[in-house]
N, C-alpha and C positions, 0 to 999 in steps of 0.2 A: 342617685342624684336627687339633690334636695332645690324643689323650684318654689318661688312664690306665688301662692296664690291667694285672691284677693274674693270675697262672698261678697257680689253686687248688691246682695239685700240690704248689710248690715256694714259694708266697709272693712269690716276684720280683714287683717292680713294675717299669713301666717308662710312660714317655710315647712314645708312637708315634703316626703317624698313622692317622686313622679308616678311609684304606685298608685300611693294613696289618691292624688290627684286625680287619677285614670277613674278611681272609682267614684269618688265625688262627681266627677264631671260627666262620667257613664261613657269613657272614650278607652280607645288604649293607650299604653302609653308612649308606645312608639307613633303614633299619630301626634299626641300631645310634643313630643319631642322633634317631633319635623314642623309642625307648625313653630314652633318655638324658634328653632333653627331658620327658617324659612320668612317668617311674619314678626318675629321678637315678642308673642304673646299670642295665645290661644283660648279664644271666647266662648264661654257657654251660655243660656239663659241664666245662670243663677252665681256663675262661677268665671274668672278669668285667671288666668297663668301668665305669669311674666318671666322673661329672660331674665337670669339674675347676672347678667351682664350687661 
């Protein structure tokens, strides 16, 4: 699954695989998926993942 991830430092956005986002964000892919389902976003210090829908 691809998700939209924004680098909060630069504002750059890109569609990447959730597994890649998990590595960037220092989280498990399942935790990101659950947060996207519940809140529509998942945020850490430097990145924010957004629900594509």
